[in-house]
C-alpha positions in Angstrom: 45.4 8.4 -85.2 48.1 7.5 -82.8 47.8 8.2 -79.0 49.8 11.5 -79.3 47.3 12.7 -81.9 44.3 12.0 -80.0 45.9 13.4 -76.7 47.0 16.8 -78.5 43.2 16.9 -80.0 41.8 16.6 -76.2 44.1 19.1 -75.3 43.3 21.7 -77.8 39.5 21.1 -77.3 39.8 21.6 -73.6 41.8 24.7 -74.5 39.0 26.2 -76.5 36.4 25.3 -74.0 38.5 26.9 -71.2 38.7 30.2 -73.4 35.0 30.2 -74.3 34.1 29.8 -70.6 36.5 32.7 -69.6 35.0 34.9 -72.2 31.2 34.1 -71.3 31.9 35.0 -67.5 33.5 38.4 -68.5 30.5 39.0 -71.0 28.1 38.0 -68.2 29.5 40.4 -65.7 29.3 43.2 -68.3 25.8 42.5 -68.8 25.2 42.3 -65.1 26.8 45.4 -64.6 24.8 47.2 -67.3 21.4 46.0 -66.3 22.2 47.2 -62.4 23.1 50.6 -63.8 20.1 50.7 -65.9 17.7 49.8 -63.1 19.5 52.5 -60.7 19.0 54.9 -63.4 15.3 53.9 -64.0 14.6 54.0 -60.2 16.1 57.5 -60.0 13.7 58.4 -63.1 10.5 58.0 -60.8 9.8 61.0 -58.6 7.3 58.8 -56.6 10.0 56.4 -55.4 8.0 53.3 -56.7 9.7 50.7 -58.7 8.0 48.8 -61.7 7.4 45.5 -60.6 6.2 42.4 -62.6 2.4 41.9 -62.3 2.6 38.5 -60.8 5.0 40.1 -58.0 2.1 42.4 -56.8 0.9 41.1 -53.6 -1.6 43.7 -53.1 -3.7 42.8 -56.1 -4.5 39.4 -54.8 
């Protein structure tokens, strides 16, 4: 391989990596939005106003 081919390969690999990172950021924001919406809906479904917590987070049980 000559220098031009190596440089072109590196540029192509960087472009693919950048595209993947941009796609994953958009996907992660979508997942975060969906989880926040689901948590809000779940909180509104509970008439007593209490939220479910992980058992390890319950300080009054210790």
